[in-house]
LUMNU-726340 format. One record per residue: residue number from 1; residue in three letters; x, y, z of N, C-alpha, C in turn. Coordinates in Angstrom, 1 decimal, m for minus. Layout:
NUM/ala/X/Y/Z/X/Y/Z/X/Y/Z
...
end
This chain:
1/met/55.6/106.7/93.4/56.6/106.8/93.9/57.2/105.0/92.8
2/ala/58.0/104.9/92.4/58.4/103.9/91.7/58.5/103.4/92.8
3/cys/58.4/101.2/92.5/59.0/100.2/93.5/60.0/100.1/92.9
4/tyr/61.2/99.9/93.5/62.4/99.6/93.6/62.6/98.3/94.9
5/leu/63.7/97.1/94.0/64.6/96.6/95.0/64.8/96.7/96.0
6/gln/65.5/97.8/96.1/65.9/97.7/97.2/65.3/99.6/97.8
7/pro/65.0/100.0/99.1/64.7/101.6/99.1/65.2/102.8/99.1
8/met/64.8/103.6/99.0/65.6/104.7/98.6/66.5/105.0/100.2
9/asn/67.3/105.3/100.4/68.3/105.9/101.7/68.1/107.8/102.3
10/pro/67.1/107.8/102.9/66.4/109.1/103.3/67.7/110.7/103.2
11/lys/69.0/109.1/104.0/70.0/109.8/103.7/70.7/110.2/102.5
12/val/71.1/110.3/102.2/71.5/110.0/100.7/70.6/111.5/99.8
13/asp/69.4/110.8/99.8/68.7/112.3/99.6/68.3/113.1/99.3
14/trp/68.9/114.5/100.3/70.2/115.4/99.7/70.6/115.6/98.9
15/phe/71.5/114.8/98.4/72.2/114.5/97.4/71.9/114.7/95.7
16/phe/71.5/113.8/96.0/69.9/114.5/94.5/68.8/115.3/94.8
17/ala/69.1/116.2/96.1/67.8/117.2/95.7/69.2/118.2/95.1
18/lys/69.7/118.2/95.5/70.5/119.6/95.0/70.5/120.1/94.1
19/asp/70.1/121.2/93.2/70.4/121.8/92.0/72.1/121.8/91.2
20/thr/71.9/120.5/90.3/72.9/120.9/89.6/72.7/120.4/88.8
21/lys/73.6/120.8/87.5/73.4/120.4/86.4/73.6/119.2/85.6
22/trp/73.9/117.9/87.0/73.5/116.8/86.2/72.6/116.6/87.6
23/gln/71.5/117.1/88.0/70.2/116.4/88.9/69.2/116.0/88.0
24/glu/69.1/115.9/86.9/68.6/114.9/86.4/69.0/113.6/85.8
25/ala/70.4/113.5/85.4/71.1/112.6/85.3/71.1/111.6/86.5
26/phe/71.9/112.7/88.0/71.5/111.6/88.9/70.6/110.7/89.3
27/gln/69.6/111.5/89.0/68.1/110.6/88.9/68.3/109.4/88.2
28/leu/68.2/109.8/87.5/68.2/107.7/86.3/69.1/107.1/86.9
29/leu/71.0/107.8/87.2/71.8/106.8/87.9/70.6/105.7/88.9
30/arg/70.6/107.0/90.3/69.4/106.2/90.9/68.8/105.4/91.1
31/glu/68.1/105.2/90.1/67.4/104.5/89.9/67.4/103.8/88.8
32/ile/68.2/103.2/87.9/69.0/101.8/87.8/70.1/101.3/89.2
33/ala/70.9/102.2/90.3/71.4/102.0/91.0/70.3/100.4/91.6
34/leu/69.1/101.9/92.1/68.7/101.2/92.9/67.3/99.5/92.5
35/asp/67.8/99.5/91.5/66.6/98.9/90.5/67.9/97.0/90.8
36/ser/69.0/97.5/91.3/70.2/96.4/91.1/70.2/95.6/92.1
37/gly/68.9/96.3/93.6/69.1/95.2/94.7/70.0/95.5/95.7
38/leu/71.2/96.6/95.2/72.2/96.7/95.9/71.7/97.7/97.8
39/ala/72.6/97.9/98.7/72.2/98.7/99.6/72.1/100.5/99.5
40/glu/72.2/101.5/99.6/71.9/102.6/99.2/72.7/102.5/100.5
41/glu/74.0/103.5/100.8/74.6/103.9/101.8/75.3/105.4/100.8
42/leu/75.4/106.4/102.0/76.6/107.5/102.1/77.6/107.6/101.9
43/lys/78.5/107.3/101.1/80.2/107.3/101.6/80.6/108.1/101.1
44/trp/81.8/109.1/101.2/82.6/109.9/100.9/81.8/110.9/100.3
45/gly/80.6/111.5/101.1/79.6/112.2/100.9/78.7/111.6/99.3
46/his/78.8/111.3/98.8/78.4/110.3/97.7/77.4/109.3/97.8
47/pro/76.3/108.6/97.5/75.6/107.7/97.2/76.5/106.6/97.0
48/cys/76.3/105.7/97.7/77.5/104.3/97.5/76.5/102.6/97.8
49/tyr/76.4/102.2/97.0/75.8/101.1/96.7/76.4/100.0/96.9
50/thr/75.7/99.3/98.1/77.0/98.2/98.5/75.7/96.7/98.5
51/leu/76.9/95.8/98.7/76.3/94.4/98.6/77.0/93.9/100.2
52/asn/76.7/93.9/101.6/77.1/92.8/102.8/77.8/93.8/103.0
53/gly/77.6/95.0/103.0/78.4/96.3/103.3/80.0/96.6/102.6
54/lys/80.2/96.1/101.7/80.9/96.3/100.4/80.6/96.5/99.6
55/asn/81.9/97.5/98.8/81.3/99.3/98.4/81.9/98.2/96.7
56/val/80.5/98.4/95.8/80.3/98.3/94.6/80.8/99.0/93.1
57/phe/79.6/100.6/93.8/79.7/101.5/92.9/79.1/102.2/93.5
58/leu/79.8/103.9/92.9/79.3/105.3/93.4/78.8/106.1/92.1
59/ile/78.2/106.8/93.1/77.6/107.8/91.5/78.2/109.2/92.5
60/his/79.0/109.6/91.1/80.0/110.9/91.2/80.0/111.9/90.4
61/gly/79.9/112.9/90.9/79.7/114.3/89.8/81.0/115.2/89.3
62/phe/81.6/115.7/88.4/82.2/116.9/88.7/81.6/117.2/87.3
63/asn/82.8/118.7/87.0/82.3/120.0/86.1/81.8/119.3/84.7
64/asp/82.6/118.4/84.5/82.4/118.0/82.7/81.9/116.6/82.8
65/tyr/81.8/116.3/83.1/80.7/114.6/83.2/80.5/114.2/84.6
66/cys/79.3/112.6/84.8/78.9/112.6/85.7/79.2/111.3/85.7
67/ala/79.1/110.6/86.6/79.6/108.8/86.1/79.0/108.1/87.8
68/leu/79.4/106.8/87.6/79.2/106.0/87.7/80.9/105.2/88.5
69/leu/81.3/104.9/89.5/82.8/104.9/89.8/82.4/103.1/90.4
70/phe/82.8/101.8/89.4/82.7/100.9/90.0/84.4/100.5/91.0
71/his/83.9/99.9/92.5/85.5/100.5/92.6/86.3/99.1/92.4
72/lys/85.8/97.8/91.7/86.6/97.0/91.5/86.3/97.4/89.6
73/gly/86.2/97.9/89.2/86.1/97.8/88.0/87.4/97.5/86.8
74/ser/88.3/97.3/87.3/89.5/97.0/86.8/89.0/95.1/86.5
75/leu/88.5/94.9/87.1/87.8/93.5/87.3/86.7/93.2/86.4
76/leu/85.8/94.2/85.9/85.5/94.0/84.3/85.9/93.9/83.3
77/lys/85.2/92.7/82.9/85.0/92.6/81.6/85.6/93.2/80.8
78/asp/84.5/94.7/80.5/84.6/96.1/79.9/84.1/95.4/78.1
79/pro/83.2/94.8/77.6/83.6/94.5/76.0/82.8/96.1/74.9
80/gln/82.4/96.9/76.0/82.1/98.2/74.9/83.2/99.1/74.6
81/lys/83.8/98.3/76.0/85.3/100.0/76.2/84.8/101.3/76.0
82/ile/83.9/101.5/77.3/83.7/101.9/77.7/84.0/102.7/79.3
83/leu/84.9/101.4/80.3/85.7/102.1/82.1/86.3/102.8/81.6
84/val/86.8/104.0/82.1/87.6/105.2/81.9/88.3/105.1/83.3
85/gln/89.7/104.8/82.7/91.1/105.1/84.4/91.0/106.2/84.6
86/gln/90.5/107.1/86.0/90.4/108.9/86.3/92.0/108.9/85.8
87/thr/93.1/108.2/86.4/94.5/108.7/86.5/95.1/107.6/86.1
88/ala/96.9/107.8/85.9/97.6/106.6/85.5/98.0/105.3/87.1
89/asn/97.8/106.1/88.4/97.6/106.1/89.5/96.6/105.4/90.9
90/val/95.5/105.4/89.6/94.0/104.5/90.0/94.4/103.4/89.4
91/gln/95.0/102.3/90.6/94.8/100.9/90.5/93.4/100.1/89.9
92/ser/91.9/100.2/91.3/90.8/99.3/91.0/90.0/100.2/90.6
93/ala/89.7/101.2/91.1/88.0/101.8/90.5/88.4/101.9/88.6
94/arg/87.0/102.3/88.6/86.5/102.1/86.4/85.5/103.3/87.1
95/gln/85.4/104.4/85.9/84.2/104.6/85.6/83.3/104.6/84.7
96/ile/82.2/104.8/84.1/81.8/105.5/82.8/81.1/106.4/83.3
97/arg/81.5/107.2/81.7/81.5/108.7/82.2/80.4/109.1/81.4
98/phe/79.5/110.6/82.2/78.2/110.3/80.8/78.6/112.8/80.9
99/thr/78.0/112.8/80.0/77.6/113.7/79.4/76.0/114.5/79.7
100/ser/75.1/113.7/79.8/74.2/114.0/79.8/72.9/113.4/80.1
101/ala/71.8/113.1/80.0/70.9/111.9/80.5/70.5/111.5/79.6
102/lys/70.6/112.1/78.5/70.0/111.5/77.0/70.9/109.8/76.8
103/glu/71.9/110.1/77.3/73.1/109.5/76.6/72.8/107.8/78.2
104/ile/72.6/108.5/79.7/72.4/107.0/80.5/70.7/106.9/80.0
105/val/70.3/107.2/79.3/68.9/106.4/78.8/69.7/105.5/78.0
106/lys/70.1/105.9/76.8/70.4/105.1/76.0/71.3/104.0/76.2
107/leu/72.1/104.4/77.3/73.3/103.2/77.7/72.4/102.5/78.9
108/thr/71.3/102.4/79.0/70.3/102.4/80.5/70.8/100.2/80.8
109/pro/70.7/99.4/79.3/70.2/98.2/79.6/72.1/97.7/80.0
110/leu/73.0/98.4/79.3/74.5/97.7/79.2/75.3/98.4/80.2
111/leu/74.8/99.7/81.2/74.6/99.8/82.7/74.3/98.8/83.3
112/lys/72.9/98.4/83.5/72.9/97.7/84.1/73.3/95.8/83.4
113/ala/73.7/95.6/83.2/74.7/94.6/82.4/76.2/94.9/83.2
114/tyr/76.8/96.1/83.3/78.3/95.7/84.0/77.7/96.2/85.6
115/ile/76.6/96.1/85.9/75.8/96.3/87.4/75.9/94.8/87.7
116/arg/75.4/93.9/87.1/75.6/92.6/87.8/76.6/91.9/87.6
117/glu/77.9/92.8/86.5/79.1/92.1/86.5/79.4/92.2/88.0
118/ala/79.5/93.7/88.2/80.0/93.9/89.1/79.9/93.2/91.2
119/ile/78.3/92.9/91.1/77.6/92.6/92.0/78.3/90.9/91.8
120/ala/78.2/90.2/91.0/78.6/88.9/90.9/80.2/89.1/90.9
121/leu/81.2/89.8/90.9/82.3/89.7/91.1/82.4/89.7/93.0
122/glu/81.9/90.9/93.6/81.9/90.8/95.3/81.1/89.4/95.7
123/lys/80.3/88.8/95.0/79.3/88.2/95.6/80.6/86.9/95.5
124/ala/81.5/86.9/94.4/82.4/85.6/94.4/83.8/86.0/94.9
125/gly/83.7/87.2/95.6/84.8/87.5/96.6/86.4/88.3/95.9
126/lys/85.4/88.9/94.7/86.6/88.8/93.6/88.0/89.6/94.0
127/lys/88.9/89.6/94.2/90.0/90.7/94.7/90.8/91.7/93.3
128/val/90.9/92.9/93.6/92.3/93.6/92.7/93.4/93.5/93.2
129/asp/94.6/92.4/92.0/95.7/92.9/92.7/96.7/94.1/92.8
130/leu/96.8/94.5/93.8/97.1/96.4/93.9/99.2/95.4/94.1
131/lys/99.3/96.7/93.3/100.7/97.2/93.5/101.1/97.2/94.7
132/asp/102.4/96.1/95.6/102.7/96.8/97.0/103.2/98.8/97.3
133/thr/103.4/98.9/98.3/103.2/100.1/98.3/104.9/100.2/98.5
134/ser/105.7/99.0/98.1/107.2/99.2/98.1/107.5/99.7/96.3
135/glu/106.2/99.6/95.4/106.6/100.0/95.0/105.9/101.1/94.0
136/phe/105.7/101.8/95.1/105.4/103.7/94.2/106.7/104.2/95.2
137/val/106.7/105.2/94.1/107.6/105.7/94.5/108.2/107.2/95.8
138/met/108.9/107.1/96.4/109.1/107.4/97.2/110.5/108.6/97.5
139/pro/109.5/110.1/96.5/110.0/110.8/97.3/111.0/111.5/98.0
140/glu/112.2/112.2/98.2/114.0/112.0/98.5/114.1/112.8/99.8
141/glu/112.4/114.0/99.6/112.6/115.1/100.8/111.2/114.3/101.6
142/phe/110.9/113.0/101.6/109.7/112.2/102.5/110.5/111.3/103.2
143/lys/112.0/110.0/102.5/112.5/109.8/102.8/113.9/110.9/103.8
144/lys/113.7/111.9/103.4/114.3/112.9/104.9/114.1/113.4/106.3
145/ala/112.5/113.0/105.5/111.6/113.8/106.7/111.4/112.7/107.3
146/leu/111.0/111.8/107.5/110.9/110.5/107.9/112.6/109.8/108.5
147/lys/113.7/110.4/108.2/114.6/109.6/108.8/115.4/110.7/110.0
148/asp/114.8/112.4/110.0/115.1/113.3/110.7/113.7/113.3/111.6
149/met/112.7/112.7/111.4/111.7/112.4/112.5/111.2/110.6/112.7
150/pro/111.8/109.7/113.5/112.0/108.8/113.9/110.2/108.4/114.1
151/glu/109.3/109.6/114.8/108.3/109.2/115.0/107.0/109.3/114.1
152/leu/107.4/110.2/113.0/106.8/110.7/111.7/107.1/109.1/110.9
153/lys/108.3/108.7/111.0/108.5/107.3/110.1/107.4/105.7/111.1
154/lys/107.6/106.1/112.2/107.1/104.9/112.8/105.6/105.3/112.7
155/ala/104.8/106.5/112.8/103.4/106.5/112.3/102.9/106.9/110.7
156/phe/103.9/106.6/110.0/104.0/106.6/108.4/103.8/105.1/108.5
157/asn/104.8/103.9/109.0/104.9/102.3/108.6/103.4/101.8/109.2
158/val/102.3/102.7/110.4/101.4/102.2/111.1/100.4/102.3/110.4
159/leu/100.0/103.3/109.2/98.8/104.0/108.2/98.8/102.6/107.6
160/thr/97.8/102.3/107.1/96.8/101.6/106.1/97.8/101.4/104.8
161/pro/98.1/100.2/103.7/98.8/100.1/103.0/98.4/101.4/101.6
162/gly/96.8/101.8/101.5/96.0/102.4/100.7/96.4/104.2/101.6
163/arg/96.2/105.1/102.2/96.7/105.5/103.3/98.1/106.0/103.0
164/gln/99.1/105.2/102.7/100.8/105.6/102.4/100.7/105.7/101.2
165/arg/100.2/105.1/100.6/99.6/105.2/98.4/99.7/106.4/98.3
166/gly/98.4/107.0/99.4/97.7/108.2/98.7/98.9/109.1/99.2
167/tyr/99.4/109.1/100.1/100.5/109.7/100.1/101.8/110.5/99.5
168/leu/102.4/109.0/99.8/103.5/109.0/98.7/102.4/109.6/96.9
169/leu/101.8/109.2/96.7/101.2/109.4/95.5/101.0/111.2/95.5
170/his/100.9/111.6/96.2/100.5/113.0/96.5/101.9/114.2/96.4
171/phe/102.9/113.7/97.2/104.1/114.1/97.3/104.9/114.2/96.7
172/ala/104.5/112.8/95.6/105.4/112.7/94.3/105.1/113.7/93.7
173/gly/104.2/113.5/93.1/103.1/114.1/92.1/103.2/116.2/92.0
174/ala/104.3/116.4/92.8/104.5/118.0/92.7/106.0/117.7/91.5
175/lys/106.1/118.9/90.9/107.1/118.3/90.1/108.8/119.4/90.5
176/gln/108.2/120.0/91.7/109.5/121.4/92.6/109.6/120.9/93.7
177/ala/111.4/119.8/93.8/111.5/120.0/95.2/110.3/120.6/96.4
178/lys/110.9/121.8/96.1/109.8/122.8/97.3/108.8/122.6/97.2
179/thr/108.0/122.1/96.3/107.0/122.0/96.6/106.2/120.9/97.1
180/arg/106.8/120.0/96.4/107.5/118.2/97.5/107.5/118.7/99.6
181/glu/108.4/119.4/99.2/108.3/120.2/101.0/107.2/120.6/101.2
182/ala/106.9/121.6/101.0/105.4/121.9/101.8/104.5/121.1/101.5
183/arg/103.8/119.8/100.5/103.2/119.1/101.0/103.6/118.0/102.4
184/ile/104.2/118.3/102.1/105.6/116.9/103.6/104.7/117.4/104.3
185/ala/105.5/118.9/104.6/104.9/119.9/105.8/103.7/119.9/106.2
186/lys/103.0/120.2/105.4/101.6/120.4/105.4/100.9/119.6/106.4
187/his/101.4/117.5/106.1/100.9/116.4/106.3/101.5/116.4/107.5
188/val/102.7/116.5/108.1/103.2/115.5/109.0/102.0/115.5/110.3
189/asp/101.1/116.6/110.5/100.7/116.2/111.5/99.3/115.6/111.3
190/arg/98.6/115.7/110.7/98.3/114.2/109.5/98.2/112.8/110.2
191/ile/100.1/112.5/109.2/100.3/111.2/109.7/100.3/111.0/111.1
192/leu/100.9/112.2/111.8/101.7/110.8/113.6/100.1/111.4/114.1
193/ala/98.7/111.9/113.5/97.6/111.7/114.3/96.9/109.9/113.1
194/gly/97.8/109.7/112.3/97.0/108.5/112.0/96.2/108.2/110.5
195/lys/95.8/109.5/110.2/94.6/109.5/109.3/95.2/109.6/108.1
196/gly/94.5/109.6/106.9/95.1/109.2/105.6/94.4/110.9/104.9
197/leu/95.2/111.2/103.9/94.8/112.6/102.9/93.9/112.7/103.3
198/asp/92.6/112.2/103.2/91.1/112.4/103.1/90.1/112.0/103.8
199/asp/90.9/111.9/105.4/90.2/111.3/106.3/89.2/113.1/106.5
end
C-alpha cells in the first residue's frame, strides 16, 4: 500500500469502493488528496479534505464528469483557466472537472499546485466576500407567505445566511408562480424546524 502524508479514513472507503464509471478517477484523486497532507473526512456523503477542521476541497462525481471542488475556489488564481463555477449562483466554490482518469494523470502536477494554493489560502485565513442575503431576490410568493405566517418569518430570520440564500435561490429558480408556491409549501415545515434545504 502506498504511503501518504495523511492516512486513509476508513469511513470514506465505501465511496471509493463503489462500482461507478468514475472509480478509477476517484482513486487517482484520492491519492493526490492524501499526498496534500490534509485530513480525509466524510461530509455530505463525499470525501472532503480539511485543514484544522476547515473544508479545503472535496471529490464528487456526476453523470458527465467527476471533479475536485475547492470550497474557496473563487480566490484561487487559476492561471490555466480550468476552474468552473457550477452555476451563476455559486459564489465561493469552483470545480476542476474530469471526464477520464487519463486527464487526471496528465494534470496531476497542476492539481497539486492548485491544492497547495488552496491550503495556503486556508492557512492565511482568507475569506470569500459573499453577497449579503438581502441582495438575493425574494419571490413575491415567499414575501406573502412570510407576511401571512409570522412564525415562518421568525423561523426564516433565524436561519443561517447560507440556509436563507439556499431557500431564496430554490424558490426564485421556478419560472411559474404555481411552482414557486408549491416549492414554498413543501419547505415550510423544514424552515419552521430550523433546517436548511439540504439538511
